[in-house]
N, C-alpha and C positions, 0 to 999 in steps of 0.2 A: 110064713109067707104064704099068700093066696096064690092064685094063679091069676088073677089081676093085674097084682102087683109085678108077678113074673114075666108076664108081657112086656110090661112098663119097662121094667129092668133089662130085657132083653133088645126091646125095641130100641131103647136111648144107647146101650151098650154097642149095638151094632154101627148105629147110625154115628158114634164117635170113635169107632175103631175105622169105619169107612170114610172117615174124613182125614183121619194119622194116615191111613193108606194111600188116599189121593194126595196126601203134600208131601208124603215120604217116599213112594214106591211108583206110582204111574197115576196119570189123571183119569184112567177110564175106570179106577174103584169109586167114580161119582155115582156110578150105575148101580151100586150097591146100597147106597143111599136111595134113589131114587125106588129100587124093587123094595126097601123098608118102606116107605112112605107111601108107596101103592098099595101095598100091602095092610097098612094100617087102614087105609080108607075104605078098601074094598071089606075087610073085617067089621067096619063099622056099620056099612049098610047091608051085610048079609049075615052079622054075627057068626059066619066061620073063621077061625083063625088057626091056621096049622101048627103055630108055635102052642097052642093050648093043649094039642095031644103030646107031644114031647115034653112039656111041663107036666102033665098028669103020668107020666113015664117016671119022671124024677121024684115023685111025690108028694107035690103042691096039691094043697087040699084047694075046695071052690070057695067062694067067697060066702 
C-alpha cells in the first residue's frame, strides 16, 4: 500500500468512525468529521498532510 492510499483509508475510516460515534455516543463527535474534512481541504491546497508523517513511520512507501 502506498502513502496516498493510506491517507484515503485513514480519512475514510475516521469519517465512518466519527459518524458511528455521533449516532451512538454523543452529537459533538460530528466535530471529528469536520476536522477530517478541513484537514483534507487544507492538504489539497498546501500539500502538507500530518497523516503522511505517521504513515511513513509505519513503513508505507511513496507513490
